[in-house]
C-alpha positions in Angstrom: 7.0 7.5 -15.0 6.0 4.0 -14.3 3.8 3.7 -11.2 3.3 0.5 -9.2 0.8 0.9 -6.4 1.2 -0.8 -3.0 -0.9 -0.5 0.2 1.0 2.3 1.7 3.2 3.7 -1.1 3.8 4.0 -4.8 7.0 2.6 -6.4 8.0 5.1 -9.1 10.3 4.0 -11.9 11.6 6.7 -14.3 11.2 6.1 -18.0 14.9 6.5 -18.6 15.6 3.8 -16.0 13.2 1.5 -17.7 15.1 2.2 -21.0 18.4 1.2 -19.2 16.8 -2.2 -18.6 15.7 -2.4 -22.3 19.3 -1.8 -23.4 20.7 -4.4 -20.9 18.2 -7.0 -22.2 19.2 -6.2 -25.8 22.9 -6.6 -25.0 22.1 -10.2 -23.8 20.2 -11.2 -27.0 21.1 -14.6 -28.3 21.5 -13.5 -32.0 25.1 -12.9 -33.1 23.8 -11.9 -36.6 22.2 -8.8 -35.1 25.3 -7.9 -33.2 27.4 -8.2 -36.4 25.4 -5.6 -38.3 27.1 -2.2 -38.8 24.0 -0.4 -37.3 23.9 -2.5 -34.1 25.6 0.3 -32.1 23.1 2.9 -33.4 20.3 0.5 -32.6 21.6 0.0 -29.0 22.0 3.7 -28.6 18.4 4.2 -29.7 17.2 1.5 -27.3 19.1 3.1 -24.4 17.8 6.6 -25.2 14.3 5.7 -26.3 12.8 7.4 -23.3 15.2 10.3 -22.9 12.3 12.6 -23.6 11.0 11.8 -20.1 14.1 12.8 -18.1 12.9 16.4 -17.3 9.3 15.3 -16.9 10.1 12.5 -14.5 12.1 14.8 -12.2 8.7 16.0 -10.9 5.9 13.7 -9.7 2.5 15.2 -10.5 -1.1 14.0 -10.8 -4.8 15.0 -10.8 -6.6 16.0 -7.6 -7.8 12.9 -5.8 -5.9 10.5 -8.1 -2.6 8.7 -8.1 0.5 10.1 -9.7 0.6 10.4 -13.5 2.2 7.5 -15.3 3.5 7.6 -18.9 0.1 6.3 -20.0 -2.1 9.1 -18.6 0.4 12.0 -18.6 -1.1 15.1 -20.2 -0.7 14.7 -23.9 0.5 18.1 -25.1 3.3 18.2 -22.5 4.3 14.7 -23.4 4.4 15.4 -27.1 6.6 18.5 -26.6 9.0 16.4 -24.7 9.0 13.7 -27.4 10.0 16.3 -30.0 12.9 17.5 -27.8 14.0 13.9 -27.2 14.0 13.0 -30.9 16.0 16.1 -31.8 18.6 15.5 -29.1 19.1 11.9 -30.2 19.3 13.0 -33.8 22.1 15.4 -33.1 24.2 12.6 -31.7 23.2 9.8 -34.1 20.8 10.5 -37.0 20.0 6.9 -37.4 19.1 6.5 -33.7 17.0 9.8 -33.9 15.1 8.5 -36.9 14.3 5.3 -35.0 13.0 7.3 -32.0 10.8 9.4 -34.3 9.3 6.3 -35.8 8.8 4.8 -32.3 7.1 7.8 -30.8 5.0 8.5 -34.0 3.7 4.9 -33.8 1.9 5.8 -30.6 -0.1 8.5 -32.4 -0.9 6.8 -35.6 -4.6 6.5 -34.9 -4.9 9.5 -32.6 -7.6 12.0 -33.6 -6.8 14.9 -31.3 -5.4 18.0 -32.9 -2.1 17.7 -30.9 -1.8 14.0 -31.8 -2.4 14.5 -35.5 0.0 17.5 -35.7 2.7 15.5 -33.9 2.3 12.4 -36.2 2.3 14.5 -39.4 5.4 16.5 -38.2 7.3 13.3 -37.4 6.4 11.8 -40.8 8.0 14.8 -42.5 11.0 14.6 -40.2 11.4 10.9 -41.0 11.2 11.5 -44.8 14.0 14.1 -44.5 16.2 12.1 -42.2 15.9 8.8 -44.1 17.4 10.6 -47.1 20.5 11.4 -45.0 21.2 8.2 -43.2 22.9 5.1 -44.4 21.2 1.8 -44.0 17.7 3.2 -44.0 16.4 0.0 -45.4 17.0 -1.6 -41.9 15.0 0.9 -40.0 11.7 -1.0 -40.0 13.3 -4.2 -38.7 15.3 -2.2 -36.1 12.1 -0.5 -34.9 10.7 -4.0 -34.3 13.7 -4.9 -32.2 13.6 -1.6 -30.3 9.9 -2.1 -29.5 10.5 -5.7 -28.5 13.0 -4.8 -25.8 10.9 -1.9 -24.8 8.1 -4.4 -24.1 10.5 -6.8 -22.3 11.4 -4.0 -19.9 7.9 -2.6 -19.6 6.7 -6.1 -18.6 9.2 -6.2 -15.7 8.6 -2.7 -14.6 4.8 -2.3 -14.9 4.0 -5.6 -13.2 4.8 -6.0 -9.5 7.3 -8.7 -8.8 5.7 -12.1 -8.7 2.4 -11.0 -10.3 0.3 -14.0 -11.4 -0.3 -14.3 -15.1 -4.0 -13.6 -14.7 -3.3 -10.3 -12.9 -0.7 -9.0 -15.3 -1.0 -5.7 -17.2 -3.3 -6.7 -20.1 -0.7 -5.6 -22.7 1.4 -8.7 -22.1 -0.9 -11.4 -20.9 -1.0 -13.0 -24.4 2.7 -12.6 -25.1 4.8 -10.0 -26.9 3.7 -8.7 -30.3 6.9 -9.1 -32.2 8.3 -12.4 -33.6 11.8 -13.0 -34.9 13.4 -15.6 -37.2 16.1 -16.6 -34.6 13.3 -17.7 -32.3 11.5 -19.6 -35.1 8.9 -16.9 -35.5 7.4 -18.1 -32.2 5.5 -15.7 -29.9 7.5 -14.9 -26.8 5.6 -15.4 -23.5 6.9 -13.7 -20.3 6.2 -14.9 -16.8 7.1 -13.9 -13.3 8.5 -17.2 -12.2 8.6 -16.1 -8.6 9.1 -12.8 -6.7 12.5 -12.1 -8.3 12.8 -14.0 -11.6 11.3 -13.4 -15.0 11.2 -16.2 -17.5 10.8 -15.9 -21.2 9.6 -18.7 -23.4 11.2 -19.1 -25.8 14.1 -17.2 -24.3 15.7 -14.5 -26.5 18.7 -14.3 -24.2 22.1 -16.0 -24.5 22.3 -16.4 -20.7 20.6 -15.5 -17.5 21.4 -12.0 -16.2 20.6 -9.8 -13.2 19.4 -6.2 -13.2 18.7 -3.8 -10.4 15.9 -1.3 -11.0 16.5 2.1 -9.3 13.3 3.8 -8.3 11.6 6.1 -5.8 9.3 5.4 -2.8 6.4 7.8 -2.6 4.4 7.3 0.7 0.7 7.6 0.1 0.2 9.8 3.1 2.7 12.3 1.6 0.9 12.2 -1.7 -2.6 12.5 -0.2 -1.8 15.5 2.0 -2.9 17.8 -0.9 0.5 18.4 -2.4 0.3 17.3 -6.0 3.7 18.3 -7.2 6.7 16.5 -5.6 10.3 16.5 -6.8 11.8 13.0 -7.0 15.0 14.2 -5.4 13.0 14.6 -2.2 12.0 11.0 -2.1 13.6 7.8 -0.7 15.3 5.6 -3.2 14.0 2.1 -3.7 15.5 -0.7 -5.6 14.2 -4.0 -7.1 16.4 -6.9 -8.1 15.3 -8.9 -11.1 16.9 -12.0 -12.7 16.0 -12.9 -16.3 16.2 -16.6 -16.8 
């Protein structure tokens, strides 16, 4: 779950919804060469499903006593890692190349983790990748495709983690200095995102072939409901809330 805090409520965005935005952004990329590759559909599938592990977790809002709802950042690690494994396995059954990408993506989060659960997960996914890479075609493209997946993951996270219209100085620190990945079709320049106003996100240089609109579907969790002592709430009980974003 992605959690935006407002004065009287939390705006909750499910991880799988954020992945839907990632895929929409990737579909508008201004690089025909990528789209002509024979693994483009598998890459798009991985981008769309890269947070499928969160679907069951995000059906329930939970959090620590006295705190705000858990986000994907502070969600209990062992439960999160179990979900990651199931998500990787489900994707791999549909498309082994996509599943391998998801394994690489999730494992990258735990590369330097020293907890027993983190080390076990990372080592297990390394073994999985070694096996699956032997069985997929085009394995030599996986590293580049991981960069592309993670770039569009970051594009969507920027739009979902920051409130609409957030000034640069108040953005989530992850993106204040631009995105981490650079690509040849953009001259290897760093891409800087900016909330241009309360509804538009501008990228410089722009990776997109044209401007496009996207509607984020989320949930409104009133703080008085959350603070009444009930620390487990089903999202199906909540009012839906949408946010319109235009990428220019």
